[in-house]
Each structure stands twice: as C-alpha cells, then as structure tokens.
Short mmCIF file of the C-alpha atoms (twelve columns), coordinates in Angstrom:
data_MODEL
# 
_entry.id   MODEL 
# 
loop_
_atom_site.group_PDB 
_atom_site.id 
_atom_site.type_symbol 
_atom_site.label_atom_id 
_atom_site.label_alt_id 
_atom_site.label_comp_id 
_atom_site.label_asym_id 
_atom_site.label_seq_id 
_atom_site.Cartn_x 
_atom_site.Cartn_y 
_atom_site.Cartn_z 
_atom_site.pdbx_PDB_model_num 
ATOM 1   C CA . MET A 1   -177.779 80.626 103.617 1 
ATOM 2   C CA . LEU A 2   -178.297 84.316 102.846 1 
ATOM 3   C CA . LEU A 3   -176.274 84.237 99.599  1 
ATOM 4   C CA . GLN A 4   -177.146 81.026 97.786  1 
ATOM 5   C CA . ASP A 5   -174.123 79.248 96.289  1 
ATOM 6   C CA . PHE A 6   -171.675 81.883 97.627  1 
ATOM 7   C CA . TYR A 7   -169.501 79.211 99.215  1 
ATOM 8   C CA . LYS A 8   -169.292 75.470 99.750  1 
ATOM 9   C CA . VAL A 9   -168.192 73.870 103.025 1 
ATOM 10  C CA . ASN A 10  -165.669 71.130 102.240 1 
ATOM 11  C CA . SER A 11  -165.095 70.087 105.852 1 
ATOM 12  C CA . LEU A 12  -166.130 71.157 109.333 1 
ATOM 13  C CA . GLU A 13  -164.136 69.574 112.134 1 
ATOM 14  C CA . LYS A 14  -164.358 69.926 115.883 1 
ATOM 15  C CA . VAL A 15  -160.789 70.513 117.077 1 
ATOM 16  C CA . SER A 16  -161.547 70.803 120.798 1 
ATOM 17  C CA . ASP A 17  -164.488 71.519 123.100 1 
ATOM 18  C CA . GLN A 18  -164.984 75.050 121.761 1 
ATOM 19  C CA . SER A 19  -162.823 75.145 118.628 1 
ATOM 20  C CA . TYR A 20  -163.668 74.254 115.059 1 
ATOM 21  C CA . GLN A 21  -161.846 74.317 111.747 1 
ATOM 22  C CA . VAL A 22  -163.779 74.849 108.530 1 
ATOM 23  C CA . ASP A 23  -162.404 74.467 105.030 1 
ATOM 24  C CA . LEU A 24  -164.534 76.054 102.353 1 
ATOM 25  C CA . THR A 25  -164.398 77.167 98.746  1 
ATOM 26  C CA . LEU A 26  -165.781 80.450 97.468  1 
ATOM 27  C CA . ASN A 27  -167.779 80.392 94.235  1 
ATOM 28  C CA . ALA A 28  -165.840 82.789 91.983  1 
ATOM 29  C CA . ARG A 29  -168.785 82.821 89.538  1 
ATOM 30  C CA . HIS A 30  -171.259 84.133 92.133  1 
ATOM 31  C CA . GLU A 31  -173.184 87.282 91.180  1 
ATOM 32  C CA . VAL A 32  -171.709 89.295 94.071  1 
ATOM 33  C CA . PHE A 33  -168.293 89.287 92.412  1 
ATOM 34  C CA . LYS A 34  -169.645 90.864 89.215  1 
ATOM 35  C CA . GLY A 35  -170.186 94.079 91.163  1 
ATOM 36  C CA . HIS A 36  -167.351 93.736 93.686  1 
ATOM 37  C CA . PHE A 37  -165.343 94.409 91.505  1 
ATOM 38  C CA . PRO A 38  -165.716 93.788 87.744  1 
ATOM 39  C CA . GLY A 39  -162.496 92.298 86.369  1 
ATOM 40  C CA . ASN A 40  -160.884 92.220 89.817  1 
ATOM 41  C CA . PRO A 41  -163.145 90.255 92.184  1 
ATOM 42  C CA . VAL A 42  -162.699 90.782 95.910  1 
ATOM 43  C CA . THR A 43  -164.709 89.016 98.601  1 
ATOM 44  C CA . PRO A 44  -166.740 91.637 100.482 1 
ATOM 45  C CA . GLY A 45  -165.988 91.917 104.193 1 
ATOM 46  C CA . VAL A 46  -169.696 91.729 104.969 1 
ATOM 47  C CA . GLY A 47  -169.793 88.463 103.008 1 
ATOM 48  C CA . MET A 48  -167.050 87.019 105.188 1 
ATOM 49  C CA . MET A 49  -168.874 88.144 108.319 1 
ATOM 50  C CA . GLN A 50  -172.060 86.467 107.043 1 
ATOM 51  C CA . ILE A 51  -170.172 83.214 106.402 1 
ATOM 52  C CA . ILE A 52  -168.871 83.254 109.986 1 
ATOM 53  C CA . LYS A 53  -172.403 83.871 111.327 1 
ATOM 54  C CA . GLU A 54  -173.867 81.039 109.248 1 
ATOM 55  C CA . LEU A 55  -171.147 78.604 110.304 1 
ATOM 56  C CA . THR A 56  -171.650 79.559 113.956 1 
ATOM 57  C CA . GLU A 57  -175.404 78.996 113.601 1 
ATOM 58  C CA . GLU A 58  -174.783 75.595 112.041 1 
ATOM 59  C CA . ILE A 59  -172.368 74.534 114.786 1 
ATOM 60  C CA . THR A 60  -174.465 75.801 117.695 1 
ATOM 61  C CA . GLU A 61  -177.816 74.912 116.115 1 
ATOM 62  C CA . LYS A 62  -179.053 78.339 117.251 1 
ATOM 63  C CA . LYS A 63  -180.470 81.322 115.364 1 
ATOM 64  C CA . LEU A 64  -178.156 84.282 115.996 1 
ATOM 65  C CA . PHE A 65  -178.176 88.076 115.762 1 
ATOM 66  C CA . LEU A 66  -174.890 90.018 115.619 1 
ATOM 67  C CA . THR A 67  -174.658 92.421 118.565 1 
ATOM 68  C CA . ASN A 68  -170.960 93.304 118.569 1 
ATOM 69  C CA . ALA A 69  -167.962 93.022 116.275 1 
ATOM 70  C CA . SER A 70  -164.580 93.900 117.723 1 
ATOM 71  C CA . ASN A 71  -160.955 93.613 116.721 1 
ATOM 72  C CA . VAL A 72  -162.035 93.261 113.085 1 
ATOM 73  C CA . LYS A 73  -158.889 93.234 110.970 1 
ATOM 74  C CA . PHE A 74  -159.030 92.624 107.230 1 
ATOM 75  C CA . MET A 75  -155.397 91.802 106.545 1 
ATOM 76  C CA . ALA A 76  -155.434 90.597 102.925 1 
ATOM 77  C CA . LEU A 77  -157.788 90.749 99.977  1 
ATOM 78  C CA . ILE A 78  -159.534 87.488 99.178  1 
ATOM 79  C CA . ASN A 79  -159.721 87.100 95.404  1 
ATOM 80  C CA . PRO A 80  -162.034 84.140 94.706  1 
ATOM 81  C CA . GLU A 81  -160.338 83.455 91.372  1 
ATOM 82  C CA . ALA A 82  -156.805 83.310 92.813  1 
ATOM 83  C CA . THR A 83  -157.512 81.967 96.311  1 
ATOM 84  C CA . PRO A 84  -160.997 80.430 96.552  1 
ATOM 85  C CA . ASP A 85  -160.039 77.897 99.246  1 
ATOM 86  C CA . LEU A 86  -160.230 79.300 102.773 1 
ATOM 87  C CA . LYS A 87  -159.557 77.912 106.240 1 
ATOM 88  C CA . LEU A 88  -161.582 79.364 109.102 1 
ATOM 89  C CA . GLU A 89  -160.668 78.743 112.718 1 
ATOM 90  C CA . LEU A 90  -163.570 79.387 115.076 1 
ATOM 91  C CA . ASP A 91  -163.185 79.505 118.846 1 
ATOM 92  C CA . MET A 92  -166.580 79.791 120.552 1 
ATOM 93  C CA . THR A 93  -167.800 80.629 124.019 1 
ATOM 94  C CA . LEU A 94  -171.475 79.837 124.535 1 
ATOM 95  C CA . THR A 95  -173.616 81.156 127.390 1 
ATOM 96  C CA . ASP A 96  -177.368 80.977 127.969 1 
ATOM 97  C CA . ASN A 97  -178.135 83.974 125.774 1 
ATOM 98  C CA . GLU A 98  -175.092 84.655 123.593 1 
ATOM 99  C CA . VAL A 99  -172.229 83.208 121.579 1 
ATOM 100 C CA . LYS A 100 -168.829 84.851 121.342 1 
ATOM 101 C CA . VAL A 101 -166.701 83.768 118.370 1 
ATOM 102 C CA . LYS A 102 -163.050 84.472 117.707 1 
ATOM 103 C CA . ASN A 103 -162.154 83.866 114.073 1 
ATOM 104 C CA . ILE A 104 -159.017 83.636 111.979 1 
ATOM 105 C CA . THR A 105 -159.544 83.196 108.238 1 
ATOM 106 C CA . SER A 106 -156.628 82.304 105.999 1 
ATOM 107 C CA . PHE A 107 -155.661 81.025 102.582 1 
ATOM 108 C CA . GLY A 108 -152.350 79.210 102.250 1 
ATOM 109 C CA . GLU A 109 -149.938 80.858 104.673 1 
ATOM 110 C CA . THR A 110 -151.745 84.224 104.480 1 
ATOM 111 C CA . THR A 111 -154.029 85.441 107.256 1 
ATOM 112 C CA . ALA A 112 -156.846 87.371 105.600 1 
ATOM 113 C CA . LEU A 113 -159.173 88.172 108.509 1 
ATOM 114 C CA . LYS A 114 -159.215 88.223 112.295 1 
ATOM 115 C CA . LEU A 115 -162.257 89.201 114.322 1 
ATOM 116 C CA . THR A 116 -164.279 88.655 117.447 1 
ATOM 117 C CA . ASN A 117 -168.078 88.652 117.089 1 
ATOM 118 C CA . THR A 118 -170.731 88.438 119.759 1 
ATOM 119 C CA . TYR A 119 -174.160 87.103 118.801 1 
ATOM 120 C CA . LYS A 120 -177.386 87.158 120.753 1 
ATOM 121 C CA . ILE A 121 -179.316 83.890 120.621 1 
ATOM 122 C CA . VAL A 122 -182.764 84.655 119.202 1 
# 
C-alpha cells in the first residue's frame, strides 16, 4: 500500500468471472487530507487511481504499471468526513502482458468516478 492507512477494505467479492465489488472506508484522519484541503477534505483523484491499482494488483496477484487511463470522469467530490464509505465495481480483462480495468466508484446513490485503466504486468 503506497499510502499507509489511507483506506480499509471492508469486503472484496467476486461477482462474476471478471467482475469484482469492493466496499472500503477512507480514513478521514489521514495526513493527505490535511493538505487536500484544510477544513474541507477532498479525496485526491490520484489517490483514487492508486486505490484502483492496488485493488487490481491484489485481485490479479500481479505487480502492475499504469500505461493508459481513458474515459476518466470525476463526477462528484469524495469528502472522507461526509462519505467515507465507497463501493468500487471493477471489471477486468486479463491478457498475458496486461490488465484492463473498467471502474465505477460510488457512495450511496452517487457515482463519483468512472474510468478505464490499462496496466502492464511487470
């Protein structure tokens, strides 16, 4: 984990052959939120992308390197004090040398992030 104690995975379930659902909780007291932004914490987009990479590595049991991010849409701010509990849907396609992941991240009924990442297996 690149950012220690940034989030906690509450559940990771395989939904189908290539699909997973992850429920996690952000740590609103993490140091990153003191600078992003003081008094009004917002989860950094790069932090969300790192979470997705780490979850994909855990599921695939492969070390990954991000080679492409497309259709990245941050649709709502994620305030860890107001909405620390997130649901991530991951749909993966694995080949010999890469993993393609489509993600939808939400809290409650609100979609916060949609993206497609491609990782090289290293």
